[in-house]
Short mmCIF file of the C-alpha atoms (twelve columns), coordinates in Angstrom:
data_MODEL
# 
_entry.id   MODEL 
# 
loop_
_atom_site.group_PDB 
_atom_site.id 
_atom_site.type_symbol 
_atom_site.label_atom_id 
_atom_site.label_alt_id 
_atom_site.label_comp_id 
_atom_site.label_asym_id 
_atom_site.label_seq_id 
_atom_site.Cartn_x 
_atom_site.Cartn_y 
_atom_site.Cartn_z 
_atom_site.pdbx_PDB_model_num 
ATOM 1   C CA . UNK A 1   -46.552 35.685 -83.306  1 
ATOM 2   C CA . UNK A 2   -46.498 38.469 -85.218  1 
ATOM 3   C CA . UNK A 3   -47.841 36.330 -88.345  1 
ATOM 4   C CA . UNK A 4   -50.417 34.919 -86.117  1 
ATOM 5   C CA . UNK A 5   -51.670 38.517 -85.106  1 
ATOM 6   C CA . UNK A 6   -51.595 39.649 -88.954  1 
ATOM 7   C CA . UNK A 7   -53.529 36.469 -90.083  1 
ATOM 8   C CA . UNK A 8   -55.985 37.047 -86.804  1 
ATOM 9   C CA . UNK A 9   -56.532 40.304 -89.413  1 
ATOM 10  C CA . UNK A 10  -56.747 38.957 -92.536  1 
ATOM 11  C CA . UNK A 11  -60.619 40.423 -93.605  1 
ATOM 12  C CA . UNK A 12  -58.830 43.493 -93.146  1 
ATOM 13  C CA . UNK A 13  -56.401 42.712 -95.962  1 
ATOM 14  C CA . UNK A 14  -58.208 45.091 -98.289  1 
ATOM 15  C CA . UNK A 15  -58.189 47.863 -96.471  1 
ATOM 16  C CA . UNK A 16  -54.938 50.179 -95.479  1 
ATOM 17  C CA . UNK A 17  -54.203 48.656 -92.001  1 
ATOM 18  C CA . UNK A 18  -50.652 48.853 -90.997  1 
ATOM 19  C CA . UNK A 19  -48.880 46.229 -88.121  1 
ATOM 20  C CA . UNK A 20  -48.636 48.964 -86.126  1 
ATOM 21  C CA . UNK A 21  -52.237 49.272 -85.821  1 
ATOM 22  C CA . UNK A 22  -52.990 45.607 -85.398  1 
ATOM 23  C CA . UNK A 23  -50.770 45.980 -82.170  1 
ATOM 24  C CA . UNK A 24  -52.703 48.921 -80.966  1 
ATOM 25  C CA . UNK A 25  -56.263 46.763 -81.403  1 
ATOM 26  C CA . UNK A 26  -54.296 43.679 -79.325  1 
ATOM 27  C CA . UNK A 27  -53.556 46.147 -76.552  1 
ATOM 28  C CA . UNK A 28  -57.245 47.484 -76.947  1 
ATOM 29  C CA . UNK A 29  -58.684 44.377 -76.600  1 
ATOM 30  C CA . UNK A 30  -56.663 43.092 -73.578  1 
ATOM 31  C CA . UNK A 31  -57.986 46.928 -72.119  1 
ATOM 32  C CA . UNK A 32  -61.599 45.528 -72.599  1 
ATOM 33  C CA . UNK A 33  -61.454 42.327 -71.160  1 
ATOM 34  C CA . UNK A 34  -59.419 43.263 -68.329  1 
ATOM 35  C CA . UNK A 35  -61.789 46.150 -67.544  1 
ATOM 36  C CA . UNK A 36  -64.768 43.803 -67.980  1 
ATOM 37  C CA . UNK A 37  -64.047 42.255 -65.017  1 
ATOM 38  C CA . UNK A 38  -64.911 45.553 -63.240  1 
ATOM 39  C CA . UNK A 39  -67.856 47.074 -65.313  1 
ATOM 40  C CA . UNK A 40  -70.167 45.769 -67.869  1 
ATOM 41  C CA . UNK A 41  -68.767 46.892 -71.310  1 
ATOM 42  C CA . UNK A 42  -69.605 44.162 -73.351  1 
ATOM 43  C CA . UNK A 43  -71.593 41.246 -72.232  1 
ATOM 44  C CA . UNK A 44  -69.693 37.961 -70.550  1 
ATOM 45  C CA . UNK A 45  -71.091 35.847 -73.351  1 
ATOM 46  C CA . UNK A 46  -69.169 37.772 -76.204  1 
ATOM 47  C CA . UNK A 47  -66.241 38.499 -73.380  1 
ATOM 48  C CA . UNK A 48  -63.844 36.481 -75.561  1 
ATOM 49  C CA . UNK A 49  -60.606 37.771 -77.448  1 
ATOM 50  C CA . UNK A 50  -61.669 36.106 -80.749  1 
ATOM 51  C CA . UNK A 51  -65.505 37.137 -80.144  1 
ATOM 52  C CA . UNK A 52  -64.559 40.949 -79.764  1 
ATOM 53  C CA . UNK A 53  -61.935 40.578 -82.415  1 
ATOM 54  C CA . UNK A 54  -64.446 39.464 -85.053  1 
ATOM 55  C CA . UNK A 55  -67.616 41.018 -84.072  1 
ATOM 56  C CA . UNK A 56  -66.678 44.181 -82.728  1 
ATOM 57  C CA . UNK A 57  -62.767 45.670 -83.811  1 
ATOM 58  C CA . UNK A 58  -63.286 44.256 -87.608  1 
ATOM 59  C CA . UNK A 59  -66.526 45.043 -87.870  1 
ATOM 60  C CA . UNK A 60  -65.979 48.513 -86.807  1 
ATOM 61  C CA . UNK A 61  -62.486 48.783 -88.673  1 
ATOM 62  C CA . UNK A 62  -64.392 48.124 -91.965  1 
ATOM 63  C CA . UNK A 63  -65.752 51.349 -92.229  1 
ATOM 64  C CA . UNK A 64  -62.703 53.130 -92.477  1 
ATOM 65  C CA . UNK A 65  -63.447 53.305 -96.457  1 
ATOM 66  C CA . UNK A 66  -66.714 55.647 -95.382  1 
ATOM 67  C CA . UNK A 67  -64.785 58.013 -93.230  1 
ATOM 68  C CA . UNK A 68  -64.163 61.470 -94.864  1 
ATOM 69  C CA . UNK A 69  -60.137 61.902 -94.109  1 
ATOM 70  C CA . UNK A 70  -60.375 65.901 -95.190  1 
ATOM 71  C CA . UNK A 71  -61.732 67.092 -92.066  1 
ATOM 72  C CA . UNK A 72  -61.067 68.100 -88.507  1 
ATOM 73  C CA . UNK A 73  -63.347 65.888 -86.522  1 
ATOM 74  C CA . UNK A 74  -65.324 62.485 -86.752  1 
ATOM 75  C CA . UNK A 75  -68.048 61.870 -84.444  1 
ATOM 76  C CA . UNK A 76  -69.239 58.656 -82.818  1 
ATOM 77  C CA . UNK A 77  -72.709 58.659 -81.361  1 
ATOM 78  C CA . UNK A 78  -73.318 56.460 -78.088  1 
ATOM 79  C CA . UNK A 79  -69.609 55.282 -78.366  1 
ATOM 80  C CA . UNK A 80  -70.085 52.318 -75.152  1 
ATOM 81  C CA . UNK A 81  -66.478 50.660 -75.030  1 
ATOM 82  C CA . UNK A 82  -65.347 52.402 -77.754  1 
ATOM 83  C CA . UNK A 83  -66.523 50.635 -80.885  1 
ATOM 84  C CA . UNK A 84  -66.131 51.973 -83.703  1 
ATOM 85  C CA . UNK A 85  -64.944 55.462 -82.323  1 
ATOM 86  C CA . UNK A 86  -61.688 54.064 -80.331  1 
ATOM 87  C CA . UNK A 87  -61.182 51.687 -83.409  1 
ATOM 88  C CA . UNK A 88  -61.379 54.412 -86.326  1 
ATOM 89  C CA . UNK A 89  -58.753 56.625 -83.988  1 
ATOM 90  C CA . UNK A 90  -56.487 53.648 -83.885  1 
ATOM 91  C CA . UNK A 91  -56.307 53.648 -87.773  1 
ATOM 92  C CA . UNK A 92  -56.177 57.337 -88.281  1 
ATOM 93  C CA . UNK A 93  -53.617 57.764 -85.467  1 
ATOM 94  C CA . UNK A 94  -51.502 54.845 -87.618  1 
ATOM 95  C CA . UNK A 95  -52.399 56.955 -91.012  1 
ATOM 96  C CA . UNK A 96  -50.824 59.876 -89.643  1 
ATOM 97  C CA . UNK A 97  -54.300 61.814 -89.686  1 
ATOM 98  C CA . UNK A 98  -54.748 64.904 -87.797  1 
ATOM 99  C CA . UNK A 99  -58.520 63.991 -87.352  1 
ATOM 100 C CA . UNK A 100 -59.894 64.355 -83.821  1 
ATOM 101 C CA . UNK A 101 -62.780 61.409 -82.929  1 
ATOM 102 C CA . UNK A 102 -65.564 62.941 -81.021  1 
ATOM 103 C CA . UNK A 103 -66.872 60.084 -78.700  1 
ATOM 104 C CA . UNK A 104 -70.520 60.574 -77.096  1 
ATOM 105 C CA . UNK A 105 -70.861 58.432 -74.370  1 
ATOM 106 C CA . UNK A 106 -73.277 59.535 -70.937  1 
ATOM 107 C CA . UNK A 107 -72.053 56.934 -68.791  1 
ATOM 108 C CA . UNK A 108 -69.313 57.868 -66.333  1 
ATOM 109 C CA . UNK A 109 -67.662 54.339 -66.093  1 
ATOM 110 C CA . UNK A 110 -67.750 53.526 -70.017  1 
ATOM 111 C CA . UNK A 111 -66.154 57.794 -70.737  1 
ATOM 112 C CA . UNK A 112 -63.479 57.361 -67.919  1 
ATOM 113 C CA . UNK A 113 -62.434 54.043 -69.891  1 
ATOM 114 C CA . UNK A 114 -62.290 55.660 -72.987  1 
ATOM 115 C CA . UNK A 115 -60.144 57.997 -71.634  1 
ATOM 116 C CA . UNK A 116 -57.737 55.385 -70.481  1 
ATOM 117 C CA . UNK A 117 -57.676 53.850 -73.628  1 
ATOM 118 C CA . UNK A 118 -56.720 57.021 -75.240  1 
ATOM 119 C CA . UNK A 119 -54.102 57.681 -73.127  1 
ATOM 120 C CA . UNK A 120 -52.814 54.621 -73.215  1 
ATOM 121 C CA . UNK A 121 -52.607 54.656 -76.794  1 
ATOM 122 C CA . UNK A 122 -51.900 57.746 -77.780  1 
ATOM 123 C CA . UNK A 123 -55.068 58.819 -79.553  1 
ATOM 124 C CA . UNK A 124 -56.440 61.990 -80.994  1 
ATOM 125 C CA . UNK A 125 -60.133 61.779 -79.388  1 
ATOM 126 C CA . UNK A 126 -62.637 64.097 -76.822  1 
ATOM 127 C CA . UNK A 127 -64.806 62.407 -74.961  1 
ATOM 128 C CA . UNK A 128 -67.690 63.817 -74.403  1 
ATOM 129 C CA . UNK A 129 -69.790 62.268 -71.054  1 
ATOM 130 C CA . UNK A 130 -72.969 63.809 -72.158  1 
ATOM 131 C CA . UNK A 131 -76.378 63.115 -73.523  1 
ATOM 132 C CA . UNK A 132 -75.894 64.161 -76.771  1 
ATOM 133 C CA . UNK A 133 -79.863 64.409 -77.635  1 
ATOM 134 C CA . UNK A 134 -79.200 67.780 -75.570  1 
ATOM 135 C CA . UNK A 135 -76.495 69.089 -77.611  1 
ATOM 136 C CA . UNK A 136 -77.356 71.408 -80.472  1 
ATOM 137 C CA . UNK A 137 -75.368 73.094 -83.620  1 
ATOM 138 C CA . UNK A 138 -73.119 69.886 -83.668  1 
ATOM 139 C CA . UNK A 139 -70.541 70.248 -86.251  1 
ATOM 140 C CA . UNK A 140 -68.343 67.527 -87.729  1 
ATOM 141 C CA . UNK A 141 -67.201 65.155 -90.834  1 
ATOM 142 C CA . UNK A 142 -68.174 61.939 -90.348  1 
ATOM 143 C CA . UNK A 143 -71.033 60.583 -88.224  1 
ATOM 144 C CA . UNK A 144 -70.695 56.744 -87.024  1 
ATOM 145 C CA . UNK A 145 -73.709 54.659 -85.305  1 
ATOM 146 C CA . UNK A 146 -73.210 51.537 -84.392  1 
ATOM 147 C CA . UNK A 147 -75.713 49.486 -82.024  1 
ATOM 148 C CA . UNK A 148 -76.906 53.106 -80.508  1 
ATOM 149 C CA . UNK A 149 -80.268 53.949 -81.073  1 
ATOM 150 C CA . UNK A 150 -82.678 52.669 -83.785  1 
ATOM 151 C CA . UNK A 151 -82.253 54.164 -87.274  1 
ATOM 152 C CA . UNK A 152 -85.227 56.559 -86.969  1 
ATOM 153 C CA . UNK A 153 -84.199 58.052 -83.684  1 
ATOM 154 C CA . UNK A 154 -80.641 58.730 -85.241  1 
ATOM 155 C CA . UNK A 155 -81.928 60.419 -88.772  1 
ATOM 156 C CA . UNK A 156 -83.970 62.714 -86.339  1 
ATOM 157 C CA . UNK A 157 -80.960 63.362 -83.862  1 
ATOM 158 C CA . UNK A 158 -78.969 64.383 -86.823  1 
ATOM 159 C CA . UNK A 159 -81.574 66.180 -88.485  1 
ATOM 160 C CA . UNK A 160 -82.348 68.371 -85.901  1 
ATOM 161 C CA . UNK A 161 -79.320 68.625 -83.372  1 
ATOM 162 C CA . UNK A 162 -76.368 68.484 -86.057  1 
ATOM 163 C CA . UNK A 163 -75.452 71.825 -87.926  1 
ATOM 164 C CA . UNK A 164 -73.294 70.191 -90.561  1 
ATOM 165 C CA . UNK A 165 -71.816 66.849 -91.405  1 
ATOM 166 C CA . UNK A 166 -70.104 64.991 -94.334  1 
ATOM 167 C CA . UNK A 167 -71.919 61.438 -94.095  1 
ATOM 168 C CA . UNK A 168 -73.652 59.259 -91.654  1 
ATOM 169 C CA . UNK A 169 -72.675 55.385 -91.071  1 
ATOM 170 C CA . UNK A 170 -74.720 52.898 -90.345  1 
ATOM 171 C CA . UNK A 171 -74.250 49.390 -89.171  1 
ATOM 172 C CA . UNK A 172 -77.079 47.476 -90.234  1 
ATOM 173 C CA . UNK A 173 -78.215 44.183 -89.132  1 
ATOM 174 C CA . UNK A 174 -80.347 41.348 -90.291  1 
ATOM 175 C CA . UNK A 175 -83.501 42.952 -89.550  1 
ATOM 176 C CA . UNK A 176 -81.831 46.508 -90.762  1 
ATOM 177 C CA . UNK A 177 -83.471 45.946 -94.249  1 
ATOM 178 C CA . UNK A 178 -86.944 46.649 -93.541  1 
ATOM 179 C CA . UNK A 179 -86.015 49.208 -90.862  1 
ATOM 180 C CA . UNK A 180 -84.122 51.172 -93.566  1 
ATOM 181 C CA . UNK A 181 -87.046 50.804 -95.623  1 
ATOM 182 C CA . UNK A 182 -89.746 52.010 -93.464  1 
ATOM 183 C CA . UNK A 183 -87.062 55.243 -92.567  1 
ATOM 184 C CA . UNK A 184 -87.652 55.852 -96.785  1 
ATOM 185 C CA . UNK A 185 -91.305 56.510 -96.294  1 
ATOM 186 C CA . UNK A 186 -90.457 59.546 -93.913  1 
ATOM 187 C CA . UNK A 187 -87.222 60.525 -95.537  1 
ATOM 188 C CA . UNK A 188 -85.410 61.015 -98.488  1 
ATOM 189 C CA . UNK A 189 -81.863 60.037 -98.505  1 
ATOM 190 C CA . UNK A 190 -78.940 59.411 -100.560 1 
ATOM 191 C CA . UNK A 191 -76.834 56.678 -99.416  1 
ATOM 192 C CA . UNK A 192 -74.469 53.463 -100.824 1 
ATOM 193 C CA . UNK A 193 -74.657 50.013 -99.221  1 
ATOM 194 C CA . UNK A 194 -71.508 47.735 -98.453  1 
ATOM 195 C CA . UNK A 195 -71.849 44.187 -97.871  1 
ATOM 196 C CA . UNK A 196 -70.340 43.502 -94.522  1 
ATOM 197 C CA . UNK A 197 -67.122 41.294 -94.337  1 
ATOM 198 C CA . UNK A 198 -68.346 39.863 -90.577  1 
ATOM 199 C CA . UNK A 199 -71.644 38.707 -91.456  1 
ATOM 200 C CA . UNK A 200 -73.133 37.758 -94.521  1 
ATOM 201 C CA . UNK A 201 -76.687 39.195 -93.858  1 
ATOM 202 C CA . UNK A 202 -75.175 42.424 -92.489  1 
ATOM 203 C CA . UNK A 203 -74.479 45.741 -94.857  1 
ATOM 204 C CA . UNK A 204 -73.017 49.107 -94.218  1 
ATOM 205 C CA . UNK A 205 -74.928 51.980 -94.704  1 
ATOM 206 C CA . UNK A 206 -73.046 55.752 -96.028  1 
ATOM 207 C CA . UNK A 207 -75.589 58.528 -96.254  1 
ATOM 208 C CA . UNK A 208 -74.614 61.450 -97.336  1 
ATOM 209 C CA . UNK A 209 -77.404 63.496 -97.388  1 
ATOM 210 C CA . UNK A 210 -80.704 63.555 -95.537  1 
ATOM 211 C CA . UNK A 211 -83.990 65.513 -96.309  1 
ATOM 212 C CA . UNK A 212 -87.121 65.118 -94.485  1 
ATOM 213 C CA . UNK A 213 -90.254 64.312 -96.979  1 
ATOM 214 C CA . UNK A 214 -93.468 66.615 -96.406  1 
# 
């Protein structure tokens, strides 16, 4: 069974991910499937273990290479069921990194679920059941945005509401290229790209600097 679990996460073989991390992922997936019977954490169409593992867990885990490990906090915008925030918190725990993952989720039920997971898996998180657009002067390390809001909206949010941050990670889908190109008409961005390991038409965008064009 242990080898079977390890094989399930073979796409993460290039990352520094331990056996304990995989076991925590398995517990987390079980909690999602159980809770999804009560509230809509993820769509019923994708509420199967294999789909959650590949489309959500592995997809989220791959950004650990971009997460700044020399800071006190990392922030997940619109966490939903916790991807990527909970996934990164699991990896950080098993890397023995003393970094708190801040999860912003305005839904009461989803926030409660995030707290349940954090408690059960002993994760270092802080859950804010708030509308992040109403919070100013936020300071953090890495910011993660996955299936939250359109890229232009997130760029505005980070530019206006964050006092300081290290970098901003976007998960870009098939249509992301055009959205990104349009954003470059309004913003000067320092960034790097990385091809997604879960979808050949997707990629990750790591932005280190955001500046509004005149």
